[in-house]
KOLBA-409400 format. One line per field, with one value per residue (C-alpha): residue number from 1; residue in one letter; x negated, y, z. Coordinates in pm, whole numbers. Example, Ala and Ser with C-alpha at 12.3 -4.5 7.8 and 13.67 -1.06 7.14 Angstrom:
BEGIN
seq (1 / 2)
type (A / S)
east (-1230 / -1367)
north (-450 / -106)
up (780 / 714)
% end
This chain:
BEGIN
seq (1 / 2 / 3 / 4 / 5 / 6 / 7 / 8 / 9 / 10 / 11 / 12 / 13 / 14 / 15 / 16 / 17 / 18 / 19 / 20 / 21 / 22 / 23 / 24 / 25 / 26 / 27 / 28 / 29 / 30 / 31 / 32 / 33 / 34 / 35 / 36 / 37 / 38 / 39 / 40 / 41 / 42 / 43 / 44 / 45 / 46 / 47 / 48 / 49 / 50 / 51 / 52 / 53 / 54 / 55 / 56 / 57 / 58 / 59 / 60 / 61 / 62 / 63 / 64 / 65 / 66 / 67 / 68 / 69 / 70 / 71 / 72 / 73 / 74 / 75 / 76 / 77 / 78 / 79 / 80 / 81 / 82 / 83 / 84 / 85 / 86 / 87 / 88 / 89 / 90 / 91 / 92 / 93 / 94 / 95 / 96 / 97 / 98 / 99 / 100 / 101 / 102 / 103 / 104 / 105 / 106 / 107 / 108 / 109 / 110 / 111 / 112 / 113 / 114 / 115 / 116 / 117 / 118 / 119 / 120 / 121 / 122 / 123 / 124 / 125 / 126 / 127 / 128 / 129 / 130 / 131 / 132 / 133 / 134 / 135 / 136 / 137 / 138 / 139 / 140 / 141 / 142 / 143 / 144 / 145 / 146 / 147 / 148 / 149 / 150 / 151 / 152 / 153 / 154 / 155 / 156 / 157 / 158 / 159 / 160 / 161 / 162 / 163 / 164 / 165 / 166 / 167 / 168 / 169 / 170 / 171 / 172 / 173 / 174 / 175 / 176 / 177 / 178 / 179 / 180 / 181 / 182 / 183 / 184 / 185 / 186 / 187 / 188 / 189 / 190 / 191 / 192 / 193 / 194 / 195 / 196 / 197 / 198 / 199 / 200 / 201 / 202 / 203 / 204 / 205 / 206 / 207 / 208 / 209 / 210 / 211 / 212 / 213 / 214 / 215 / 216 / 217 / 218 / 219 / 220 / 221 / 222 / 223 / 224 / 225 / 226 / 227 / 228 / 229 / 230 / 231 / 232 / 233 / 234 / 235 / 236 / 237 / 238 / 239 / 240 / 241 / 242 / 243 / 244 / 245 / 246 / 247 / 248 / 249 / 250 / 251 / 252 / 253 / 254 / 255 / 256 / 257 / 258 / 259 / 260 / 261 / 262 / 263 / 264 / 265 / 266 / 267 / 268 / 269 / 270 / 271 / 272 / 273 / 274 / 275 / 276 / 277 / 278 / 279 / 280 / 281 / 282 / 283 / 284 / 285 / 286 / 287 / 288 / 289 / 290 / 291 / 292 / 293 / 294 / 295 / 296 / 297 / 298 / 299 / 300 / 301 / 302 / 303 / 304 / 305 / 306 / 307 / 308 / 309 / 310 / 311 / 312 / 313 / 314 / 315 / 316 / 317 / 318 / 319 / 320 / 321 / 322 / 323 / 324 / 325 / 326 / 327 / 328 / 329 / 330 / 331 / 332 / 333 / 334 / 335 / 336)
type (X / X / X / X / X / X / X / X / X / X / X / X / X / X / X / X / X / X / X / X / X / X / X / X / X / X / X / X / X / X / X / X / X / X / X / X / X / X / X / X / X / X / X / X / X / X / X / X / X / X / X / X / X / X / X / X / X / X / X / X / X / X / X / X / X / X / X / X / X / X / X / X / X / X / X / X / X / X / X / X / X / X / X / X / X / X / X / X / X / X / X / X / X / X / X / X / X / X / X / X / X / X / X / X / X / X / X / X / X / X / X / X / X / X / X / X / X / X / X / X / X / X / X / X / X / X / X / X / X / X / X / X / X / X / X / X / X / X / X / X / X / X / X / X / X / X / X / X / X / X / X / X / X / X / X / X / X / X / X / X / X / X / X / X / X / X / X / X / X / X / X / X / X / X / X / X / X / X / X / X / X / X / X / X / X / X / X / X / X / X / X / X / X / X / X / X / X / X / X / X / X / X / X / X / X / X / X / X / X / X / X / X / X / X / X / X / X / X / X / X / X / X / X / X / X / X / X / X / X / X / X / X / X / X / X / X / X / X / X / X / X / X / X / X / X / X / X / X / X / X / X / X / X / X / X / X / X / X / X / X / X / X / X / X / X / X / X / X / X / X / X / X / X / X / X / X / X / X / X / X / X / X / X / X / X / X / X / X / X / X / X / X / X / X / X / X / X / X / X / X / X / X / X / X / X / X / X / X / X / X / X / X / X / X / X / X / X / X / X / X / X / X / X / X / X / X / X / X / X / X / X / X / X / X / X / X)
east (-3670 / -3912 / -3781 / -3847 / -4195 / -4262 / -4131 / -4351 / -4667 / -4592 / -4542 / -4879 / -5043 / -4910 / -5027 / -5385 / -5394 / -5281 / -5545 / -5828 / -5727 / -5709 / -6054 / -6203 / -6035 / -6165 / -6520 / -6508 / -6378 / -6648 / -6923 / -6793 / -6781 / -7134 / -7274 / -7062 / -7370 / -7597 / -7309 / -7286 / -7679 / -7628 / -7376 / -7629 / -7885 / -7659 / -7605 / -7969 / -7980 / -7719 / -7922 / -8095 / -8336 / -8493 / -8481 / -8853 / -8857 / -8582 / -8749 / -9083 / -8906 / -8747 / -9083 / -9252 / -9311 / -9042 / -8758 / -8551 / -8546 / -8276 / -8382 / -8216 / -8421 / -8717 / -8574 / -8309 / -8079 / -7727 / -7753 / -7402 / -7511 / -7738 / -7440 / -7396 / -7748 / -7730 / -7400 / -7556 / -7882 / -8069 / -8297 / -8666 / -8853 / -9048 / -8867 / -9089 / -9021 / -9032 / -9154 / -9375 / -9218 / -9290 / -9475 / -9140 / -8994 / -9275 / -9279 / -8923 / -9078 / -9458 / -9684 / -10013 / -10172 / -10104 / -10407 / -10514 / -10637 / -10858 / -11086 / -11451 / -11638 / -11392 / -11303 / -10950 / -10854 / -10506 / -10466 / -10720 / -10561 / -10227 / -10387 / -10526 / -10192 / -10275 / -9961 / -9924 / -9851 / -10180 / -10314 / -10024 / -9851 / -9842 / -9709 / -9366 / -9375 / -9720 / -9767 / -9575 / -9472 / -9858 / -9909 / -9630 / -9479 / -9763 / -9894 / -10250 / -10219 / -9916 / -9577 / -9309 / -8946 / -8711 / -8495 / -8767 / -8821 / -8748 / -8897 / -9171 / -9279 / -9264 / -9483 / -9750 / -9756 / -9747 / -10091 / -10321 / -10539 / -10218 / -10042 / -10331 / -10568 / -10924 / -11225 / -11194 / -10871 / -11080 / -11386 / -11144 / -10966 / -11277 / -11448 / -11146 / -11133 / -11487 / -11543 / -11804 / -11864 / -12130 / -12100 / -12111 / -11780 / -11592 / -11823 / -11975 / -12244 / -12322 / -12469 / -12658 / -12782 / -13135 / -13144 / -12839 / -12940 / -13254 / -13215 / -13301 / -13054 / -12763 / -13015 / -13197 / -12940 / -12900 / -13265 / -13141 / -12813 / -13023 / -13249 / -12980 / -12631 / -12523 / -12597 / -12354 / -12073 / -12072 / -11906 / -11840 / -11559 / -11191 / -10967 / -10749 / -10943 / -11217 / -11569 / -11689 / -11536 / -11506 / -11616 / -11986 / -12178 / -12488 / -12586 / -12433 / -12486 / -12322 / -12041 / -11994 / -12019 / -11745 / -11508 / -11517 / -11344 / -11599 / -11875 / -11712 / -11527 / -11878 / -12038 / -11772 / -11880 / -12179 / -12492 / -12723 / -13031 / -12845 / -12916 / -12737 / -12791 / -12913 / -12988 / -13332 / -13437 / -13245 / -13516 / -13748 / -13482 / -13378 / -13754 / -13810 / -13494 / -13434 / -13150 / -12946 / -12936 / -12774 / -12508 / -12380 / -12184 / -12205 / -12131 / -12300 / -11993 / -11667 / -11504 / -11174 / -10860 / -10896 / -11279 / -11441 / -11698 / -11771 / -11639 / -12008 / -12136 / -12467 / -12346 / -12205 / -12575 / -12758 / -12706 / -12729 / -12612 / -12393 / -12490 / -12267 / -11983 / -12015 / -11837 / -11985 / -12215 / -12170 / -12435 / -12687 / -12653 / -12910 / -12800 / -12710)
north (7539 / 7701 / 8053 / 7973 / 7873 / 8196 / 8400 / 8225 / 8272 / 8656 / 8688 / 8526 / 8758 / 9058 / 8931 / 8858 / 9225 / 9381 / 9178 / 9271 / 9644 / 9658 / 9503 / 9735 / 10026 / 9929 / 9892 / 10248 / 10383 / 10216 / 10350 / 10691 / 10653 / 10527 / 10807 / 11094 / 11217 / 11230 / 11425 / 11652 / 11699 / 11775 / 12043 / 12212 / 12179 / 12344 / 12623 / 12682 / 12645 / 12913 / 13176 / 13409 / 13509 / 13194 / 13061 / 13022 / 12816 / 12590 / 12536 / 12446 / 12200 / 12034 / 11958 / 11867 / 11543 / 11611 / 11674 / 11397 / 11547 / 11800 / 12151 / 12131 / 11823 / 12026 / 12393 / 12382 / 12638 / 12661 / 12845 / 12973 / 13211 / 13398 / 13491 / 13826 / 13935 / 13792 / 13982 / 14310 / 14253 / 14299 / 14009 / 14086 / 13917 / 13698 / 13473 / 13409 / 13146 / 13293 / 13005 / 12714 / 12382 / 12159 / 11829 / 11643 / 11754 / 11566 / 11298 / 11185 / 11035 / 11049 / 10924 / 11077 / 10718 / 10676 / 10544 / 10809 / 10760 / 11082 / 11123 / 11082 / 11058 / 11262 / 11168 / 11275 / 11169 / 11259 / 11116 / 11356 / 11653 / 11545 / 11484 / 11832 / 11985 / 12080 / 12157 / 11942 / 12265 / 12414 / 12191 / 12110 / 12441 / 12425 / 12048 / 12165 / 12533 / 12596 / 12882 / 13106 / 13354 / 13411 / 13472 / 13711 / 13507 / 13582 / 13384 / 13432 / 13780 / 13892 / 13919 / 13721 / 13858 / 13642 / 13625 / 13471 / 13173 / 12833 / 12484 / 12552 / 12859 / 12652 / 12379 / 12624 / 12800 / 12486 / 12373 / 12138 / 12405 / 12532 / 12197 / 12047 / 12163 / 12250 / 12240 / 12623 / 12525 / 12290 / 12534 / 12824 / 12635 / 12474 / 12815 / 12962 / 12661 / 12677 / 12308 / 12143 / 12235 / 11982 / 11806 / 11468 / 11542 / 11530 / 11347 / 11014 / 11076 / 11436 / 11410 / 11735 / 12033 / 12109 / 12464 / 12547 / 12430 / 12686 / 12920 / 13208 / 13090 / 13328 / 13613 / 13471 / 13281 / 13583 / 13504 / 13152 / 13288 / 13528 / 13257 / 12997 / 13103 / 12789 / 12583 / 12810 / 12756 / 12384 / 12425 / 12789 / 12830 / 12915 / 12653 / 12836 / 13141 / 13294 / 13213 / 13570 / 13915 / 14082 / 14328 / 14227 / 14427 / 14343 / 14079 / 13721 / 13653 / 13978 / 13893 / 13549 / 13691 / 13967 / 13704 / 13460 / 13496 / 13277 / 13524 / 13847 / 13758 / 13793 / 14052 / 14310 / 14288 / 14496 / 14279 / 14298 / 14392 / 14716 / 14823 / 15119 / 15345 / 15250 / 15612 / 15662 / 15282 / 15184 / 15292 / 15054 / 14771 / 14827 / 14823 / 14505 / 14305 / 14489 / 14709 / 14416 / 14263 / 14572 / 14582 / 14266 / 14454 / 14821 / 14987 / 15272 / 15470 / 15496 / 15146 / 15112 / 14955 / 14583 / 14581 / 14344 / 14582 / 14819 / 15175 / 15294 / 15363 / 15500 / 15796 / 15956 / 16087 / 15972 / 16035 / 15685 / 15570 / 15278 / 15022 / 14947 / 14726 / 14375 / 14027 / 13805 / 13543 / 13179 / 13070 / 12788 / 12494 / 12242 / 11869 / 11763)
up (10203 / 9939 / 10033 / 10409 / 10316 / 10110 / 10407 / 10635 / 10433 / 10377 / 10755 / 10805 / 10558 / 10712 / 11065 / 10932 / 10771 / 11107 / 11299 / 11067 / 11039 / 11422 / 11441 / 11189 / 11362 / 11692 / 11570 / 11410 / 11749 / 11954 / 11690 / 11735 / 12107 / 12109 / 11882 / 12063 / 12271 / 11953 / 11770 / 12053 / 12017 / 11655 / 11724 / 11960 / 11688 / 11447 / 11714 / 11684 / 11308 / 11272 / 11457 / 11211 / 11479 / 11525 / 11154 / 11125 / 11470 / 11322 / 10983 / 11148 / 11378 / 11109 / 10929 / 11261 / 11431 / 11675 / 11404 / 11562 / 11893 / 11964 / 12033 / 12379 / 12473 / 12516 / 12553 / 12855 / 12736 / 12611 / 12268 / 12304 / 12585 / 12334 / 12104 / 12250 / 12209 / 11840 / 11767 / 11914 / 11717 / 12046 / 12039 / 12041 / 11754 / 11718 / 12002 / 12279 / 12553 / 12908 / 13077 / 12957 / 12898 / 13212 / 13174 / 13288 / 12959 / 12754 / 12979 / 12902 / 12569 / 12661 / 12928 / 13059 / 13045 / 12673 / 12483 / 12230 / 11881 / 11861 / 11558 / 11550 / 11889 / 12068 / 12453 / 12556 / 12905 / 12943 / 13293 / 13418 / 13280 / 13419 / 13764 / 13751 / 13683 / 13322 / 13125 / 12793 / 12622 / 12704 / 12451 / 12233 / 12206 / 11826 / 11787 / 11683 / 11573 / 11477 / 11707 / 11473 / 11752 / 11846 / 11493 / 11463 / 11171 / 10946 / 10664 / 10575 / 10780 / 10602 / 10767 / 10599 / 10615 / 10788 / 10458 / 10267 / 10523 / 10389 / 10418 / 10155 / 10367 / 10680 / 10516 / 10410 / 10761 / 10983 / 10877 / 11075 / 11248 / 11422 / 11477 / 11666 / 11967 / 11845 / 12024 / 12106 / 12302 / 12505 / 12565 / 12654 / 12918 / 13067 / 13074 / 13258 / 13524 / 13549 / 13476 / 13260 / 12888 / 12830 / 12505 / 12665 / 12835 / 12525 / 12279 / 12288 / 12004 / 12045 / 12406 / 12434 / 12252 / 12386 / 12232 / 12417 / 12749 / 12740 / 13011 / 12756 / 12516 / 12608 / 12532 / 12239 / 12038 / 11797 / 11653 / 11567 / 11407 / 11189 / 11097 / 10993 / 11079 / 10892 / 11200 / 11405 / 11152 / 11222 / 11563 / 11647 / 11377 / 11459 / 11269 / 10996 / 11010 / 10806 / 10909 / 10819 / 10804 / 10469 / 10345 / 10468 / 10722 / 10500 / 10769 / 10758 / 11122 / 11228 / 10994 / 11146 / 11509 / 11427 / 11301 / 11566 / 11895 / 12061 / 11980 / 11996 / 12334 / 12491 / 12260 / 12349 / 12718 / 12822 / 12843 / 13130 / 12908 / 12870 / 13228 / 13364 / 13076 / 12738 / 12603 / 12707 / 12633 / 12331 / 12076 / 12242 / 12247 / 11894 / 11786 / 12005 / 11882 / 11525 / 11417 / 11277 / 11617 / 11735 / 11470 / 11573 / 11861 / 11725 / 11401 / 11226 / 11168 / 11408 / 11444 / 11253 / 11422 / 11458 / 11436 / 11695 / 11796 / 12100 / 12087 / 12087 / 11762 / 11623 / 11436 / 11747 / 11773 / 11462 / 11086 / 10953 / 10614 / 10589 / 10327 / 10025 / 10117 / 9956 / 9994 / 10262 / 10078 / 10180 / 10439 / 10383 / 10617 / 10713 / 10724 / 11086)
% end
């Protein structure tokens, strides 16, 4: 009797072990099935990660706000298709996408009607931009990769070898000015689309700038810059880039104008005041406005590659001496 009892207890123990083991195995299988798509996404991510040619892009993605989103969720490509190009080392670097990411990709997670928490007094009407067909990446092009392709993979103007890229380099390169849209992102787009650039369109506190609304401002603003370029630096600075060129031209206003795309994009165009030919009238104009005004757009000597000045320079005809080169001094800025 005792022996039968022991046998029965052993049987029930084995039965319970089989039941619990089966339940545990079923749970593991269910979990594996549930996470299979995620595993597939990770595999695709790893395919991107294994590609040497996009190492900088992978690293900036890893430290971005989108690091939990698979690469192929935004970039509708099959990484394996590029294996042949990679093997042949025929990939053009840095990698650039051929087509802008459509809004439908962003709207998988975001909505154009979202309430933003913009800093300061900014107004950001996403719904208006969406209705006008503005692409999300028109403003948010740097949100993941900090526009490193546009910057030719440079850090502080110096190219970074692919072998040197790591997470620390990515963190130093992916700074706020390149991750977020700046005021100049907005202004450049509004100018191109020929829509309002009034302060009140984007700000609740800065309603207007009377000086800028004066009809003569476009031709006379240089005098204000010469008097106090610090006022210009409050708004007209490209984030992440130097405020002034160095070495200095000897004129702080000119140094500022040559460093800022907002300024030199106009200064490189021929102004109306130059009329058909400046040769007979330029001595009078220079005397009226001052030589320093001319040197905002022109060099005394032949311009060097990369200088944001016109090709016409003084010593094509004259024999002017250039002032000694100095570092640009910090400007004074009056309180707002």
